C-alpha positions as CSV (number, residue, x, y, z in Angstrom):
1,M,-38.0,49.6,16.0
2,N,-38.4,47.9,20.0
3,A,-41.7,46.1,19.0
4,N,-40.5,45.2,15.8
5,L,-36.9,43.1,17.5
6,R,-39.7,41.7,19.8
7,E,-41.8,40.3,16.7
8,F,-38.6,39.1,15.0
9,L,-37.9,37.2,18.2
10,D,-41.4,35.5,18.9
11,Q,-41.5,34.3,15.1
12,A,-38.3,32.4,15.6
13,Y,-38.1,28.8,16.2
14,V,-36.4,25.8,16.7
15,A,-37.7,22.6,15.1
16,D,-38.6,19.7,17.1
17,E,-36.0,17.6,15.1
18,I,-33.0,19.4,16.2
19,F,-34.3,18.8,19.9
20,E,-34.5,15.2,19.0
21,L,-30.8,15.6,17.7
22,R,-29.9,17.1,21.0
23,P,-32.5,17.7,23.8
24,D,-30.2,19.8,26.0
25,Y,-29.8,22.5,22.9
26,R,-30.3,26.0,23.7
27,A,-30.5,29.1,21.7
28,L,-30.4,32.5,23.3
29,L,-31.5,35.2,20.8
30,I,-30.4,38.9,21.2
31,A,-31.8,41.6,18.8
32,V,-30.3,44.6,18.6
33,D,-31.2,48.1,17.3
34,G,-29.7,51.7,17.2
35,I,-26.1,50.5,16.5
36,E,-23.5,53.4,15.1
37,P,-21.4,51.5,13.1
38,G,-18.0,51.8,13.9
39,E,-14.1,50.5,13.4
40,S,-12.4,48.7,16.0
41,N,-11.1,50.6,19.0
42,E,-9.5,50.9,22.4
43,T,-12.5,49.0,24.0
44,S,-13.0,46.4,21.9
45,E,-9.1,45.9,21.7
46,A,-8.8,45.2,25.0
47,M,-12.0,42.3,24.8
48,L,-9.9,40.7,22.2
49,V,-6.7,40.3,23.9
50,D,-8.2,39.4,27.2
51,A,-10.3,36.6,25.1
52,E,-7.0,35.7,23.7
53,N,-5.1,35.5,27.0
54,H,-8.3,33.6,28.5
55,A,-8.0,31.0,25.3
56,N,-4.3,30.5,25.7
57,K,-4.2,29.7,29.2
58,L,-7.0,27.3,28.7
59,L,-5.0,25.6,25.9
60,E,-2.1,25.2,28.3
61,E,-3.7,23.0,30.2
62,T,-6.2,21.2,27.5
63,A,-6.0,20.1,23.9
64,V,-8.5,22.4,22.1
65,T,-11.0,19.5,21.0
66,E,-10.9,18.3,24.4
67,L,-12.6,21.9,26.0
68,P,-15.9,20.9,27.7
69,H,-17.7,23.4,25.0
70,I,-15.9,22.3,22.2
71,A,-16.4,18.8,22.5
72,D,-19.9,18.8,23.3
73,W,-20.3,20.4,19.7
74,R,-17.9,18.1,18.3
75,E,-20.3,15.4,19.0
76,A,-23.3,17.5,18.0
77,Y,-21.7,17.7,14.0
78,K,-20.8,13.8,14.2
79,A,-24.8,13.1,15.2
80,F,-25.7,14.6,11.8
81,G,-22.9,13.6,9.6
82,A,-20.7,16.4,9.7
83,K,-16.8,15.6,9.8
84,P,-15.8,18.0,12.8
85,S,-12.2,17.9,12.1
86,R,-12.7,19.0,8.5
87,T,-15.7,21.8,9.3
88,R,-15.0,23.0,12.7
89,N,-17.8,25.1,14.9
90,S,-17.2,28.8,15.2
91,L,-15.7,28.6,19.0
92,E,-13.5,25.9,17.9
93,A,-12.1,27.8,15.0
94,L,-11.7,31.3,16.7
95,T,-10.3,29.4,19.7
96,R,-7.2,28.2,17.4
97,R,-7.1,31.6,16.5
98,A,-6.6,33.0,19.8
99,A,-2.8,31.9,19.6
100,K,-1.9,33.9,16.4
101,G,-4.0,36.3,17.4
102,L,-7.9,36.9,16.5
103,P,-9.3,39.0,14.0
104,R,-9.6,42.6,13.8
105,V,-13.1,43.8,11.6
106,N,-14.9,46.0,13.4
107,R,-15.8,47.2,16.7
108,L,-19.2,45.0,16.8
109,T,-18.0,42.3,15.6
110,D,-14.9,42.6,17.7
111,I,-17.2,42.6,20.6
112,Y,-19.1,39.3,19.8
113,N,-15.9,37.1,18.7
114,A,-14.2,38.2,22.4
115,I,-17.3,37.4,24.1
116,S,-17.7,33.9,22.3
117,V,-13.7,33.2,22.9
118,K,-13.8,34.4,26.7
119,H,-17.3,32.6,27.3
120,Q,-16.7,29.4,25.0
121,I,-20.0,29.4,23.1
122,P,-20.6,29.9,19.9
123,L,-21.8,33.0,19.1
124,G,-23.0,34.0,15.2
125,G,-24.1,37.9,14.7
126,E,-26.3,38.9,11.5
127,D,-27.7,41.7,10.0
128,I,-31.8,42.1,10.5
129,D,-32.3,44.3,7.9
130,K,-31.6,41.3,5.3
131,Y,-33.9,38.9,6.7
132,V,-36.5,37.9,5.0
133,G,-39.2,36.2,7.4
134,A,-38.6,34.6,10.6
135,L,-35.3,32.9,11.6
136,H,-35.3,29.2,12.4
137,L,-32.9,25.9,12.9
138,V,-34.2,23.0,10.8
139,R,-32.5,20.1,9.2
140,A,-31.8,20.7,5.4
141,T,-33.8,18.9,2.7
142,G,-30.5,19.2,0.3
143,E,-32.2,21.7,-1.7
144,E,-31.7,24.9,-0.3
145,D,-29.7,27.4,-1.3
146,F,-26.5,29.3,0.4
147,A,-25.0,32.3,-1.1
148,T,-21.0,32.6,-0.1
149,F,-18.4,33.3,-2.0
150,S,-15.0,31.2,-3.8
151,A,-12.0,32.6,-5.0
152,G,-13.8,36.1,-4.5
153,E,-16.9,35.6,-6.6
154,P,-20.4,34.8,-5.6
155,E,-21.3,31.2,-5.6
156,I,-24.5,28.9,-4.3
157,E,-23.7,25.8,-2.3
158,H,-26.5,23.3,-1.1
159,P,-26.3,21.9,2.2
160,E,-26.2,18.4,2.6
161,V,-29.6,16.1,3.5
162,G,-29.9,16.1,7.2
163,E,-27.5,18.9,8.2
164,V,-28.5,21.3,11.1
165,I,-28.9,25.2,9.3
166,W,-30.2,28.4,10.4
167,R,-32.4,29.8,7.2
168,D,-34.9,32.1,6.8
169,D,-37.8,32.5,4.3
170,E,-35.4,33.1,2.1
171,S,-32.8,30.7,2.3
172,V,-29.9,29.4,4.0
173,T,-28.2,31.9,6.9
174,C,-25.9,29.6,8.1
175,R,-24.9,25.9,7.7
176,L,-23.9,23.3,9.9
177,W,-25.5,25.3,13.1
178,N,-22.6,27.2,13.5
179,W,-20.1,26.8,11.2
180,R,-20.4,29.5,8.2
181,Q,-22.4,32.1,8.0
182,C,-23.9,33.4,4.3
183,A,-23.1,36.6,2.5
184,R,-26.4,38.4,2.5
185,T,-27.2,38.6,6.1
186,G,-23.5,39.0,7.5
187,L,-22.9,41.9,9.5
188,T,-21.6,44.5,7.7
189,D,-19.5,48.3,8.3
190,Q,-23.3,50.2,7.9
191,T,-25.1,46.9,10.1
192,T,-27.0,49.1,12.9
193,T,-29.8,46.5,13.5
194,A,-28.5,43.0,14.4
195,V,-29.4,39.2,16.0
196,F,-26.8,37.5,17.9
197,I,-27.3,33.6,18.2
198,L,-25.7,32.0,20.9
199,D,-25.6,28.4,20.6
200,A,-25.7,26.1,23.7
201,L,-25.4,22.4,24.5
202,G,-25.0,20.5,28.0
203,A,-21.7,21.4,28.5
204,L,-22.4,25.0,29.0
205,S,-24.8,25.7,31.9
206,D,-27.6,28.1,31.9
207,E,-26.0,30.6,34.4
208,E,-23.0,30.5,31.6
209,L,-25.2,31.3,28.8
210,Q,-26.9,33.7,30.6
211,A,-23.8,35.7,31.7
212,A,-22.5,35.5,28.1
213,G,-26.1,37.2,26.9
214,A,-25.4,39.8,29.5
215,E,-22.1,40.7,28.5
216,L,-22.9,41.2,25.3
217,A,-26.0,42.9,25.8
218,E,-24.4,45.4,28.2
219,R,-21.7,46.1,25.6
220,V,-23.8,46.5,22.6
221,K,-25.8,49.3,24.8
222,E,-22.4,51.1,24.5
223,L,-22.6,50.8,20.8
224,G,-24.8,54.6,20.0
225,T,-27.0,56.9,22.4
226,N,-30.3,55.4,21.1
227,V,-29.6,51.2,21.5
228,T,-32.3,49.0,22.4
229,V,-32.2,45.3,23.3
230,E,-34.5,42.5,23.4
231,Q,-33.6,38.8,23.8
232,R,-35.3,35.5,23.8
233,L,-34.2,32.0,25.2
234,I,-35.6,29.1,23.0
235,A,-35.0,25.2,24.4
236,H,-36.9,22.4,24.5
237,N,-40.1,22.2,26.4
238,V,-40.1,25.6,27.1
């Protein structure tokens, strides 16, 4: 599967129009195979507690909207017409939740949520086996489908024209860059092959981005006896 992971990452792309919007944008993609699904455990719990404590310490000194990377993402949202106070990027949403406790889902999701908060970076995880074709980041035409749920029932939404979306060859996989993931490709308790997207803007240095990716890779390698990991950095003029 390792060769397939490499092929999956090599086919991913970020459209030029995204770099025109934010030349400082970088996407670190980490693809993983061989995950053995499991419930939350002592390791993931300890990581979540550490992340909660870190977030609470940050918020004692700085308002959540003024934390550097969150502030950067709020500006990025405004640039393509989104309202960051109504549709919060995933990092801001998780950081705000830290005071009352981050969600406990399963050990894979717990790990990436903890790393997102600890390293202050939007970080999404999706099931590669549910993808149709390549992963790419573009601005929406407004005609794309987005599979979600409303009041517990399946529903199809459509992004706004010009909205930044992750998508594959079938439909939208994540709206507003890193706001809400679709129902189709989300991680489940049965996921064994996943891709993680670490979104960085200028407030997060290359070194900090690589540190977050390194910790994620290290942790997911502990989730099975034959876990393989591939990664790729996509950046402007790289």
